[in-house]
Phi, psi and omega in degrees: 000142176218164180203134176274125174251355179081165179289115189272160178303321183286350171277344190269341177307140176312326191286322180290313179301322178296321176299305179303319176295311179302324181284326180287332181293337180271323189231014178095162189294348184237029182271349182224136177222152169293146190217150164073228196310316185288331181285307182312302185298327176299309181293332179272002183066026175258159178301147178255124171266277182267154173250112179250153184227140167256150184211152173276353172296147175287162178299328173293320178290323174307306180305314179303314182294319185290316172300316180305325187270000180081020184246151183280135179241120184245124186277069177298332182201040192300325181293339175253010173099004190255121172242129173261124187269137177248110176239121185051043180068012183242132179277147173227111178276129182244119182239129175295134173314141190223161166223151180276134182266310179211146178224154167233015179090347177236333176210163185234148158268126184240158167240154180275160180215175173240011184261110183297327182287322176290326176297320179292328182294333181265006178276168187279302182245155182293326177284356173263353184255057178244139181232141173228130180279171181298340179275352185094017180265122175267129181257130190225095186281337193229010169102018183284340184288323175289326177297317182300316183288333183260357182070037183256131180251105186235131183294156175278128180074215183275124186299322180289325172304314181294321182290324183284338171298316181215119182291330181300339186299335174296321186280329177292336183285321177285334175293313171297330172300313181295323183270324188238344187287144175218146177086199176284137175298150178298113187301319184299316183293320180301320188286318174296329179284325174289324183296319193253018190298330186292340185295330181311331190295336189276349189273149177300144181299324177298317177299315183293312179303322174301316181287327179295310183296319173297319177295317183287341177279352179298154180309311184227080186276005191296321184293322178297316183291320176304314183294324183292321179290323184286331178267001180080005173295321179292330174293326182288312184288317185226084183309320185269008176283121180212347188276053190292329184287317175301315176305308189294322178289328177297319180294324180293316173301316177299323175295309187289322188264007177060032177283155170304133173300128189231093196291333174288322184281336172300319184290319178297323179293340176276354184254155178293163179279062180226109178310324179297312187296319182296318180291324176297316179296319179300316175299323175293330177271358188049053170289164179286166183300321184297319180289322183289320177298320181291324184285318174303317182286335179288328181278174183103162181246357186235136356288139181294128180258126181229155184299331190272006180309141172283163179300325179296320180292317179302313177302319175302313183292319175300313177305319185279322186265333192098151182297316184294317182288326175297309179301316182291324181284337179287315181294315178302318176291318173302312182298319180289346187268132177276358186263105174297340187286345182271011183303317185291329182289320176294324177296324182292320173302314177302324177292327177295314180296340182261337185242342176274127187257117182299129177283173177258133174303119181284064179208133176249162180298329177296324177296318182293317176291329178295332180281359169109012176273119173290150182304128185147195186295336181293338180293319177295313180308312186293318180305311187290327178292315176294325183295318181294324177297318184291324175289324174296340181258022175061046175053057183305135182257067182212094187301323175309312177298321183298312179297319169308310174298321180299318179304311186295318181288317182297325180286325182284334178258008183290142181281000000 
């Protein structure tokens, strides 16, 4: 089956045409076609991010073709057939047509082929097995055109067989549902994912993490996450996830308030307000140190954040938590609050975290010792006591008052 969509704007840049021309010069006019997301998204009228290419040329031939045209060839996955072309500083993944020789659910041994239909049969979903030539004709060996236009996520061939080839496809099914699915999910796919959910436990944490964050970054991942919970997939992936109501409300708030989609905070919304549990989950997903620290800082109950906090109380919380953790905790508390009437109050709290810059205590260790405190641990204790008073007095900007407080504390705490 084929359909003409015409030459699209993403096919026209000179950098793209240079890559396709280089491949055609080596293997003929039909040796290379655009594949996957760029074709799928064109049919679905979605933005185009990456432009990927499939070819009948072997990786060595691709490298020769690119270098002959003066383009850089990077062997990013040569063993599995992928060479990345760099044209005008832009990357293009070029993958040789393949068939699976052996699979174990985590990795595949492949052989190269020149058969487009054979390559399509090893892909995950029908709407990803679409190939478009430079003239704008979409070649559809498995029925992906109709799926793309209808928003159907259907495995190529037998769903269970595809999942056993690569266990990550369970999670990819829900990720594609979140991003592209419309209407009722494919029942055969859903049942296969439920039956084989425990296979996800065998996967490398880094692969799972990447798919989870991509899924949560969709505009509205709620229907997909509900299905993951209903099939038990969510329990396998995130055993501690249970705050679906807060998660769903978080997505609703981001949508209604036009906030930027925040996959990490959505993950936090799924987890309990327990820094220990959140830290364990971050470790299990192999999140970066920065991501882990952010999620742990977002968890916890103290100081308790409520929508009716005064600006003074909010400033104290920002100082204690830091701006990022304060904003994250405000959003999580907002998502856990059932009262829509408090929206203006929550927005005001966020504004404090976005616009107020915490001052630095205008007091040095030398000044503490000059007040009669001997060098040693007591200097830090006195400074912390003065700082506490300074914060309670809304970061008073009066050095004389701070010095008087220092003298009083130093006298009272002297040994």
